[in-house]
C-alpha positions as CSV (number, residue, x, y, z in Angstrom):
1,X,112.5,142.0,100.0
2,X,112.1,140.3,103.4
3,X,108.9,138.4,103.9
4,X,107.3,138.5,107.0
5,X,105.2,135.8,108.0
6,X,102.4,136.4,110.6
7,X,101.3,134.0,113.5
8,X,98.8,131.3,112.3
9,X,95.5,133.0,111.4
10,X,91.9,131.6,112.1
11,X,91.6,130.6,108.7
12,X,95.0,128.4,108.5
13,X,93.7,126.8,111.4
14,X,90.0,126.2,110.0
15,X,92.2,124.8,107.2
16,X,94.6,122.6,109.2
17,X,91.7,121.1,111.7
18,X,89.6,120.5,108.6
19,X,91.8,117.8,107.6
20,X,91.2,116.1,111.2
21,X,87.4,116.7,111.0
22,X,87.2,115.0,107.5
23,X,87.8,111.9,109.1
24,X,85.7,112.1,111.9
25,X,82.9,113.1,110.0
26,X,83.6,110.0,107.9
27,X,84.0,107.6,110.6
28,X,81.0,108.8,112.2
29,X,79.2,108.4,109.2
30,X,80.2,104.8,108.8
31,X,79.8,103.6,112.1
32,X,76.2,105.3,112.2
33,X,75.7,103.0,108.9
34,X,76.6,100.3,111.1
35,X,74.1,100.5,113.6
36,X,71.2,101.0,111.0
37,X,72.5,98.0,109.4
38,X,72.3,95.9,113.0
39,X,68.7,97.4,113.8
40,X,67.3,96.2,110.5
41,X,69.2,92.8,109.8
42,X,67.4,89.5,110.0
43,X,68.4,88.4,113.5
44,X,67.2,84.9,112.7
45,X,70.2,84.8,110.3
46,X,73.0,87.2,111.7
47,X,74.0,86.7,115.0
48,X,76.3,89.4,116.6
49,X,79.9,88.1,117.5
50,X,81.8,90.7,118.5
51,X,82.6,94.5,117.7
52,X,86.1,95.0,115.6
53,X,87.7,97.7,113.9
54,X,89.2,98.3,110.5
55,X,91.9,100.8,109.3
56,X,91.6,102.3,105.5
57,X,94.0,104.4,103.8
58,X,92.1,107.2,102.3
59,X,93.0,110.3,100.2
60,X,91.7,112.5,103.1
61,X,94.0,110.3,105.8
62,X,94.2,107.2,107.6
63,X,90.5,106.1,109.1
64,X,90.0,103.5,111.6
65,X,86.3,102.5,112.2
66,X,84.5,100.1,114.1
67,X,81.8,97.8,112.9
68,X,80.0,94.6,114.0
69,X,81.1,91.0,113.3
70,X,78.1,88.4,112.5
71,X,77.8,85.0,112.1
72,X,75.5,83.9,109.0
73,X,73.6,80.7,109.9
74,X,72.4,80.4,106.2
75,X,75.7,80.7,104.3
76,X,77.5,79.2,107.6
77,X,80.3,82.1,107.5
78,X,81.4,84.8,109.2
79,X,80.5,88.6,107.7
80,X,80.8,92.2,108.2
81,X,77.7,93.9,106.6
82,X,79.0,96.9,106.8
83,X,81.8,95.8,104.4
84,X,79.9,94.1,102.4
85,X,77.3,97.0,101.7
86,X,80.5,99.5,101.3
87,X,81.6,97.1,98.8
88,X,85.0,97.0,100.5
89,X,86.9,93.8,99.7
90,X,88.6,91.7,102.7
91,X,92.4,92.4,103.7
92,X,92.8,95.5,101.6
93,X,94.3,98.9,103.4
94,X,93.5,101.0,100.6
95,X,90.3,102.8,99.5
96,X,89.1,102.4,95.8
97,X,89.2,106.4,95.6
98,X,92.6,106.3,97.0
99,X,93.6,103.6,94.4
100,X,91.8,106.2,91.9
101,X,94.2,109.1,93.3
102,X,97.4,107.0,93.0
103,X,96.7,106.3,89.2
104,X,96.0,109.9,88.4
105,X,98.9,110.6,90.3
106,X,101.0,108.3,88.9
107,X,100.4,109.4,85.5
108,X,102.2,112.7,86.0
109,X,104.7,112.1,88.9
110,X,107.1,109.8,89.7
111,X,106.7,106.9,92.3
112,X,108.8,108.5,95.0
113,X,107.1,112.0,94.7
114,X,104.0,110.3,94.7
115,X,104.5,108.4,97.9
116,X,105.3,111.8,99.6
117,X,102.5,114.0,98.0
118,X,99.7,111.2,98.3
119,X,98.6,112.3,101.9
120,X,99.3,114.7,104.5
121,X,98.6,111.8,107.2
122,X,100.8,108.8,105.8
123,X,103.6,108.0,103.0
124,X,103.5,105.0,100.6
125,X,106.8,103.5,99.4
126,X,108.0,103.3,95.5
127,X,107.1,99.0,96.1
128,X,103.9,99.8,97.8
129,X,102.5,102.1,94.6
130,X,103.8,99.9,92.1
131,X,102.0,96.8,93.8
132,X,98.6,98.9,93.7
133,X,99.2,99.8,89.9
134,X,100.2,96.4,89.2
135,X,97.1,94.8,91.0
136,X,94.7,97.5,89.3
137,X,92.9,96.7,86.1
138,X,91.4,99.7,84.4
139,X,88.9,100.0,81.5
140,X,88.1,102.9,79.5
141,X,84.3,103.7,78.8
142,X,84.1,106.3,75.9
143,X,81.4,108.4,75.2
144,X,79.2,108.1,71.9
145,X,80.1,109.8,68.9
146,X,77.6,112.0,67.1
147,X,78.4,112.3,63.3
148,X,76.5,115.8,62.9
149,X,78.4,116.5,59.6
150,X,78.1,113.6,57.0
151,X,80.6,115.1,54.9
152,X,83.9,115.0,57.3
153,X,85.8,112.4,56.7
154,X,87.5,110.1,59.3
155,X,91.2,110.7,59.7
156,X,93.6,108.3,61.7
157,X,96.8,109.3,62.4
158,X,99.8,106.7,63.8
159,X,102.9,107.0,65.2
160,X,105.1,105.3,67.6
161,X,107.0,107.0,70.5
162,X,110.4,105.1,72.2
163,X,110.1,104.9,75.8
164,X,112.3,103.2,78.2
165,X,111.3,99.5,79.2
166,X,112.3,96.8,81.5
167,X,114.6,93.9,80.4
168,X,115.6,96.2,77.5
169,X,118.9,97.8,76.8
170,X,117.3,100.2,74.2
171,X,113.9,101.8,74.6
172,X,110.8,99.9,73.2
173,X,108.3,101.2,70.7
174,X,104.9,102.2,72.0
175,X,102.4,102.5,69.4
176,X,100.1,105.3,69.6
177,X,96.8,106.7,67.3
178,X,94.3,108.9,67.4
179,X,91.1,108.8,65.4
180,X,89.0,112.3,64.7
181,X,86.4,113.7,62.7
182,X,86.5,117.3,61.9
183,X,88.7,120.2,63.4
184,X,87.6,123.7,64.4
185,X,90.0,126.9,65.4
186,X,89.8,128.4,68.8
187,X,92.0,131.6,68.6
188,X,93.9,130.2,66.2
189,X,94.6,127.0,67.8
190,X,93.7,123.9,65.8
191,X,91.2,121.7,67.8
192,X,90.5,118.2,66.4
193,X,86.8,117.1,67.0
194,X,85.2,113.8,67.9
195,X,88.6,112.8,69.1
196,X,90.1,109.5,70.5
197,X,93.4,108.6,71.4
198,X,94.6,105.2,71.5
199,X,97.8,103.2,72.3
200,X,99.5,100.0,73.1
201,X,102.9,98.6,73.1
202,X,101.4,95.7,71.1
203,X,100.5,96.9,67.1
204,X,97.7,94.0,66.9
205,X,96.1,95.1,69.9
206,X,96.0,98.8,68.8
207,X,94.5,97.5,65.4
208,X,91.7,95.9,67.2
209,X,91.0,98.8,69.3
210,X,91.0,101.2,66.2
211,X,89.0,98.5,64.4
212,X,86.1,98.5,67.3
213,X,86.0,102.3,67.6
214,X,85.5,102.8,64.1
215,X,82.7,100.1,63.8
216,X,81.0,100.7,67.2
217,X,81.5,104.3,67.8
218,X,82.2,106.2,64.3
219,X,79.8,103.9,62.6
220,X,81.9,103.6,59.5
221,X,80.4,102.0,56.4
222,X,82.2,99.5,54.0
223,X,82.2,102.3,51.1
224,X,83.3,105.1,53.4
225,X,86.8,106.7,52.7
226,X,89.2,106.9,55.7
227,X,92.4,109.0,55.5
228,X,95.2,107.3,57.3
229,X,98.2,109.4,58.2
230,X,101.8,108.7,59.2
231,X,105.6,108.8,58.5
232,X,107.0,106.3,56.0
233,X,107.3,103.6,58.2
234,X,106.2,100.4,56.5
235,X,103.6,99.1,59.6
236,X,101.7,102.4,58.7
237,X,101.9,102.4,54.8
238,X,100.4,98.8,55.0
239,X,98.0,99.7,58.1
240,X,95.3,100.0,55.8
241,X,95.5,96.5,54.9
242,X,94.0,95.8,58.5
243,X,90.8,98.0,58.0
244,X,90.1,97.5,54.1
245,X,87.2,94.9,55.2
246,X,85.3,97.4,56.9
247,X,86.0,100.7,55.2
248,X,88.1,102.3,52.5
249,X,91.3,103.2,54.2
250,X,93.7,105.3,52.1
251,X,97.4,106.0,53.1
252,X,98.6,109.7,52.9
253,X,102.0,110.4,54.0
254,X,102.6,112.9,56.6
255,X,103.4,116.4,55.4
256,X,105.6,117.2,57.5
257,X,107.9,114.3,56.9
258,X,107.3,114.6,53.1
259,X,108.8,118.3,53.4
260,X,111.4,117.7,55.7
261,X,112.6,115.2,53.5
262,X,112.6,117.0,50.6
263,X,114.3,120.3,52.3
264,X,117.1,118.1,53.9
265,X,118.0,115.7,50.9
266,X,117.7,118.4,47.8
267,X,117.0,121.9,49.8
268,X,113.6,122.5,48.2
269,X,110.8,124.2,50.0
270,X,107.8,123.1,48.1
271,X,103.8,123.7,48.7
272,X,101.2,121.4,48.2
273,X,101.0,122.2,44.3
274,X,104.7,121.7,43.4
275,X,104.8,118.7,45.1
276,X,102.5,117.2,42.5
277,X,104.5,118.1,39.8
278,X,105.8,115.5,37.5
279,X,109.6,116.8,37.5
280,X,109.9,116.9,41.3
281,X,108.5,113.5,41.7
282,X,110.6,112.4,39.0
283,X,114.0,114.0,41.0
284,X,112.8,112.1,44.2
285,X,112.9,108.6,42.3
286,X,115.5,108.9,40.3
287,X,117.8,110.3,43.5
288,X,117.2,107.2,45.3
289,X,120.4,105.0,45.7
290,X,121.6,102.3,48.2
291,X,123.5,105.1,49.9
292,X,120.5,107.3,50.3
293,X,119.2,108.0,53.7
294,X,116.3,105.9,55.3
295,X,113.3,108.7,54.9
296,X,114.3,109.2,51.0
297,X,114.1,105.5,50.7
298,X,110.8,105.3,52.3
299,X,109.4,108.5,50.5
300,X,110.3,106.6,47.2
301,X,108.4,103.8,48.2
302,X,105.3,105.8,49.0
303,X,105.7,107.4,45.5
304,X,106.2,104.0,43.8
305,X,103.1,102.4,45.3
306,X,100.3,105.5,44.7
307,X,102.2,108.2,42.5
308,X,99.3,110.1,43.2
309,X,99.8,110.2,47.2
310,X,100.5,114.0,47.1
311,X,97.3,114.8,45.3
312,X,95.5,114.4,48.6
313,X,97.3,117.7,50.3
314,X,94.9,119.6,47.6
315,X,91.7,118.3,49.1
316,X,89.7,120.5,51.6
317,X,88.7,117.0,53.3
318,X,92.1,116.1,54.2
319,X,93.2,118.0,57.5
320,X,96.5,116.6,58.0
321,X,98.1,114.7,60.6
322,X,99.6,115.9,63.8
323,X,100.4,112.6,65.7
324,X,103.7,113.4,66.6
325,X,102.4,116.8,68.3
326,X,99.9,114.1,70.3
327,X,102.6,112.3,71.7
328,X,104.3,115.0,72.7
329,X,101.3,116.7,74.8
330,X,100.0,113.2,76.1
331,X,102.7,110.8,76.6
332,X,106.1,112.7,76.5
333,X,105.7,114.5,80.0
334,X,105.3,111.3,81.8
335,X,107.4,108.8,80.0
336,X,110.0,111.3,78.4
337,X,110.5,113.7,81.2
338,X,111.3,111.1,83.7
339,X,114.2,108.6,82.5
340,X,112.6,105.5,84.2
341,X,112.1,102.1,82.5
342,X,108.7,101.0,82.7
343,X,106.7,97.8,82.5
344,X,104.9,97.3,79.3
345,X,101.5,97.0,81.0
346,X,102.4,99.8,83.3
347,X,102.9,102.0,80.8
348,X,99.5,101.2,79.4
349,X,97.9,101.7,82.4
350,X,99.3,105.2,83.2
351,X,98.5,106.0,79.3
352,X,94.9,104.9,79.8
353,X,94.4,107.4,82.4
354,X,96.1,110.1,80.4
355,X,93.9,109.5,77.4
356,X,90.6,109.6,79.6
357,X,91.2,113.1,80.0
358,X,91.7,113.9,76.1
359,X,88.8,111.3,75.6
360,X,86.5,112.6,78.0
361,X,86.0,109.1,79.0
362,X,85.4,107.3,82.1
363,X,87.4,104.4,83.4
364,X,86.4,101.7,85.2
365,X,88.9,100.2,88.0
366,X,88.8,96.7,89.2
367,X,91.1,95.1,91.8
368,X,92.8,91.9,90.1
369,X,92.7,90.1,93.0
370,X,89.2,90.7,93.9
371,X,87.4,91.4,90.9
372,X,84.1,90.9,91.6
373,X,83.9,93.2,95.0
374,X,85.7,96.3,94.3
375,X,84.2,98.0,91.2
376,X,83.9,101.9,90.9
377,X,82.8,104.1,88.1
378,X,84.9,107.6,87.9
379,X,84.7,110.3,85.4
380,X,88.2,111.2,85.6
381,X,86.9,115.1,84.2
382,X,84.7,115.5,87.0
383,X,86.1,113.7,90.2
384,X,86.4,115.2,93.3
385,X,86.0,114.2,96.7
386,X,82.5,115.2,98.0
387,X,80.9,115.2,101.7
388,X,77.8,116.0,100.3
389,X,76.6,112.3,101.3
390,X,77.5,113.0,105.0
391,X,75.4,116.5,105.2
392,X,72.0,115.0,105.5
393,X,72.9,112.1,108.1
394,X,75.2,114.2,110.5
395,X,73.5,115.4,113.9
396,X,74.4,119.0,113.8
397,X,72.7,119.6,117.6
398,X,75.7,117.7,119.0
399,X,78.5,119.7,116.9
400,X,79.5,123.0,118.4
401,X,79.3,126.0,116.5
402,X,83.2,125.9,115.3
403,X,82.9,122.7,113.8
404,X,79.5,123.4,111.9
405,X,81.1,126.6,110.1
406,X,84.0,124.3,109.0
407,X,81.8,121.7,108.0
408,X,79.9,124.7,106.0
409,X,83.4,125.5,104.4
410,X,84.2,121.9,103.3
411,X,80.8,121.5,101.8
């Protein structure tokens, strides 16, 4: 079927022209604010020297506006009062909301694609995007946890994901964890409640973040039971030693890995009750030899340390482990789909952005080169570009009817 394209219609013109009108509205707003500052400034302290232009790259395009340049007789320095009020650091070309957009898009797209899609008005190179991400410090601010049902048991599931990293021939380990408290089903889909997703390329850093969340957000008590689940890796089996001073952690082997090992090694398909039978447990321990697979050896170590480790499967309060699924949904779309090599710190930054959506968290974005001036708080789940702040200041009496209609569409 042939698709016949018509000429540019009125709506298309409005959408196309609105991109340029957005910039004009912002420029008019900034220059009007500069006039207001000049009128109310302390003239004995600030003497106007000149009026100079500044160009910023923003998510709505390249913006150039003029503002006044002053000499401060008290501090004996030259200042831009408008830039100070806007918290714009010196010598930067990128607005903070553009920096946030770059981080959001970089957690989904490659740098090359991001550079093409970031704006209709300009493009950015891969090296420029890398420098912006490298210069950015990200801190997450997690929402409080409300423990409505005191009988629910806190679950901690841990796993690692292998990601290509710079200066490494093989993929490196990136540790991930999820803390949750309760579950519910929506149309047969399992949803974890009070969920917090964390990650780091350093196991000690991840452990410290887990401890901090358990103590300060989940308000864990010293005698409180916590289930730790994962595969048979030694760092997961021994992770309870990192938490035994703040709670009573119990390691429970991931049911998926247990049953997969039994199926691969012995062809057994056992349910939760059959797993606890002594004959099956004895079969596992007696079958271990030097030539056994690593998974069977790991399972045998788990059983020797805790012969009753499978009994927790019959406890209704134990909700299982799904950390590999979390890795697939949160981290794999960015770090596995595109076969790139990442700096470990970059992985943490991009992961923090992806985790913020899942955790319903806020992120604090700070420029590492200008920490004191460039600080913004953004809720990624609610973030959008808004022009409401312009609506009350724009003088519509000087705007023609066509622009007023477009402004109404934008707002």
